[in-house]
C-alpha positions in Angstrom: 0.1 0.0 -0.1 2.6 2.4 1.0 4.4 1.8 -2.6 0.9 2.4 -4.1 0.8 5.8 -2.4 4.7 6.3 -2.9 4.5 5.8 -6.7 1.2 8.0 -7.1 2.6 11.0 -4.6 5.7 10.7 -7.3 3.2 11.2 -10.4 1.5 13.9 -8.8 5.5 16.1 -8.5 6.7 14.4 -12.2 3.1 16.2 -13.3 2.9 19.5 -12.2 5.5 20.5 -15.0 3.6 18.6 -17.8 0.0 20.0 -17.4 1.7 24.1 -17.3 2.9 22.8 -20.3 -0.8 21.8 -20.8 -2.7 24.4 -19.6 -0.4 27.0 -22.0 -1.6 24.9 -25.4 -4.8 23.9 -24.7 -4.8 28.1 -24.3 -4.4 28.6 -27.1 -7.2 25.5 -28.3 -9.8 27.3 -26.7 -9.8 30.5 -29.2 -9.6 27.5 -31.9 -12.4 26.3 -29.9 -14.3 29.0 -28.7 -14.7 29.2 -33.1 -16.8 26.6 -33.3 -19.2 27.7 -30.2 -17.9 25.4 -28.2 -18.3 26.9 -25.0 -15.8 27.1 -22.0 -17.8 23.4 -19.6 -17.8 21.5 -23.2 -14.6 22.8 -24.1 -14.0 21.7 -20.5 -15.0 18.1 -20.8 -13.9 17.7 -23.9 -9.9 18.1 -23.7 -10.1 16.6 -20.3 -11.0 12.8 -21.9 -9.5 13.7 -25.3 -5.9 15.5 -24.1 -4.2 15.6 -27.6 -3.6 18.2 -29.0 -3.5 17.5 -32.7 -6.5 15.8 -32.6 -8.5 18.5 -31.2 -7.4 20.8 -33.5 -8.1 18.3 -36.5 -11.6 17.8 -34.5 -11.8 22.1 -34.2 -11.0 22.6 -38.3 -12.6 20.1 -39.3 -16.2 21.5 -36.8 -16.3 24.9 -38.8 -15.5 22.6 -42.3 -18.5 21.8 -42.0 -17.3 17.9 -41.5 -19.1 14.8 -41.5 -19.2 13.0 -38.2 -18.3 10.0 -40.1 -14.8 12.3 -41.1 -14.0 14.0 -37.7 -14.0 10.3 -36.1 -11.5 8.9 -39.0 -9.7 12.3 -38.9 -9.8 11.2 -34.1 -8.0 7.8 -35.6 -5.1 8.9 -37.8 -3.9 11.2 -36.0 -4.4 9.9 -32.3 -3.0 6.3 -33.5 -0.2 6.7 -32.2 -1.1 6.5 -28.9 -2.1 2.6 -29.4 1.7 2.0 -30.2 2.9 4.0 -27.2 0.3 1.9 -24.9 1.3 -1.4 -26.1 4.7 -0.1 -25.9 4.0 0.2 -22.2 2.8 -4.0 -21.8 6.5 -4.6 -21.7 6.7 -1.9 -18.4 4.1 -4.2 -16.4 4.2 -6.8 -14.0 3.0 -9.8 -15.6 0.5 -9.8 -12.8 -0.8 -7.0 -13.0 -4.4 -7.8 -14.3 -6.8 -6.1 -16.8 -7.7 -3.5 -15.5 -4.7 -1.4 -14.1 -3.5 -2.0 -18.0 -6.6 -1.0 -19.6 -6.3 2.4 -17.0 -3.5 3.1 -17.8 -3.5 3.5 -21.5 -7.1 5.7 -20.7 -3.6 8.4 -19.4 -1.6 7.7 -22.3 -0.3 11.1 -24.1 3.4 11.7 -25.6 4.1 13.2 -21.7 3.0 10.9 -19.9 4.0 7.6 -22.2 7.6 9.4 -21.8 7.9 9.3 -17.9 6.2 6.4 -17.7 9.2 5.1 -20.0 11.4 5.6 -18.2 9.5 4.8 -14.7 11.9 2.0 -13.0 10.8 -1.3 -12.9 7.8 -2.2 -14.0 5.3 0.2 -13.6 3.3 0.6 -11.0 -0.3 2.2 -12.7 -0.4 4.7 -10.2 2.4 6.7 -10.7 0.5 6.9 -14.5 -3.0 7.8 -12.5 -1.2 10.7 -10.8 0.4 12.3 -13.6 -2.2 12.7 -15.0 -4.5 13.2 -12.4 -2.5 17.5 -11.8 -2.2 17.0 -16.2 -5.6 16.0 -17.4 -7.4 18.5 -15.5 -5.0 21.7 -16.7 -5.7 20.4 -19.5 -9.1 21.0 -19.6 -8.6 24.3 -17.5 -6.1 25.6 -20.2 -9.0 25.1 -23.1 -12.0 26.3 -21.4 -9.8 29.8 -20.5 -8.6 29.9 -24.1 -12.6 29.3 -25.3 -13.5 32.6 -21.9 -11.1 34.6 -23.0 -12.0 34.0 -26.9 -16.0 35.5 -25.5 -14.0 38.2 -24.1 -11.0 40.1 -25.7 -11.4 42.1 -29.1 -11.3 40.3 -32.5 -7.9 41.4 -33.5 -6.3 40.3 -29.7 -8.3 37.1 -30.7 -7.0 36.6 -33.7 -3.5 37.2 -32.3 -3.4 34.8 -30.0 -4.2 32.4 -32.5 -1.4 32.9 -34.1 0.3 30.4 -30.7 -1.4 27.4 -32.9 0.8 27.7 -35.5 3.7 28.3 -32.5 2.8 25.6 -31.3 2.3 22.6 -34.5 6.7 24.1 -35.5 7.5 23.5 -32.0 6.3 20.1 -32.9 8.0 19.6 -36.5 10.8 21.6 -36.3 12.9 19.5 -33.3 12.8 16.2 -34.9 13.1 18.1 -38.4 16.2 19.4 -37.3 16.8 15.7 -36.1 16.1 13.8 -39.1 16.9 14.9 -42.2 14.3 12.1 -43.6 11.7 13.6 -41.4 12.1 17.7 -43.3 11.5 16.3 -46.1 8.8 13.9 -45.5 7.2 17.2 -43.5 7.7 19.0 -46.7 6.6 16.9 -48.5 3.1 16.5 -47.0 2.9 20.8 -46.9 3.5 20.4 -50.5 1.4 17.7 -51.3 -1.4 19.2 -49.5 -1.3 22.4 -51.1 -1.4 20.8 -54.6 -4.1 18.7 -53.5 -6.3 21.9 -52.1 -5.6 23.1 -55.4 -6.6 20.4 -58.4 -9.6 21.7 -60.6 -10.4 17.4 -60.1 -10.8 17.8 -56.8 -12.7 20.5 -57.1 -14.9 19.9 -59.4 -15.8 16.4 -56.5 -15.7 18.7 -53.8 -14.2 16.3 -51.7 -14.1 18.2 -48.1 -10.5 19.0 -47.2 -10.8 16.2 -43.9 -11.5 13.6 -46.3 -7.7 14.9 -48.1 -6.4 15.3 -45.2 -6.7 12.1 -43.6 -5.8 10.3 -46.8 -2.7 12.6 -47.5 -2.0 11.6 -43.9 -1.8 8.3 -44.2 0.0 7.7 -47.6 2.5 10.1 -46.7 3.2 8.4 -43.3 3.0 4.7 -45.1 5.4 5.7 -47.8 7.2 6.9 -44.9 7.8 4.2 -42.6 8.6 1.8 -45.9 11.0 4.1 -47.2 13.0 5.3 -43.6 11.6 3.0 -41.2 12.6 3.7 -37.4 15.0 0.8 -36.9 14.7 -1.3 -33.8 17.4 -0.2 -31.2 16.7 3.2 -32.1 13.1 3.4 -31.0 14.8 1.8 -27.9 16.6 4.8 -27.2 14.3 7.0 -27.4 
């Protein structure tokens, strides 16, 4: 029991800096959510159970485009598919005697950052550790979104437009560091930008009336598959990262 309490408190401690970072990023998402006419409560609940910047941004973007429910679900699946892989990797960290319910609950806590600290946990992963980190990080993420929506309702339109730029800064912060480390990633990022622009401006696409969300889903799957085939991640590299 003492070990469980210690792991939970350690998770809370390690989750505080993660949560503070989440709040800042989610604030920008809240500005986007306000454009979708979400209320602060709706934004809070949505972010509390999603906790995925790219996934939420994709959903809000598609809502603004009046995309179908199916397109939104597929977009969420594609953008959040990495969490399935992370959860699978964490199964190797559990004590073989750990219960199924604890494994499932741990999987529901997985985000990029929670996965990072959990995979680095010494020895078998005590599920109370990611529970503690999530207990701090998840509410702060949701509060950030809610605060952004409230700010979007109060601040002048010019200020809201200026804050919206932070979203682009967030995504630049996501793609630039790995692109600097690996030229292959940089090339595929550039290719994705170029193909997205070209496809969206093709006359045949406009005539058929394929939605922007569908285009994004198809390009994401095709480019990711091509990258995995052409430049697969080496097993030893994946383990060290």
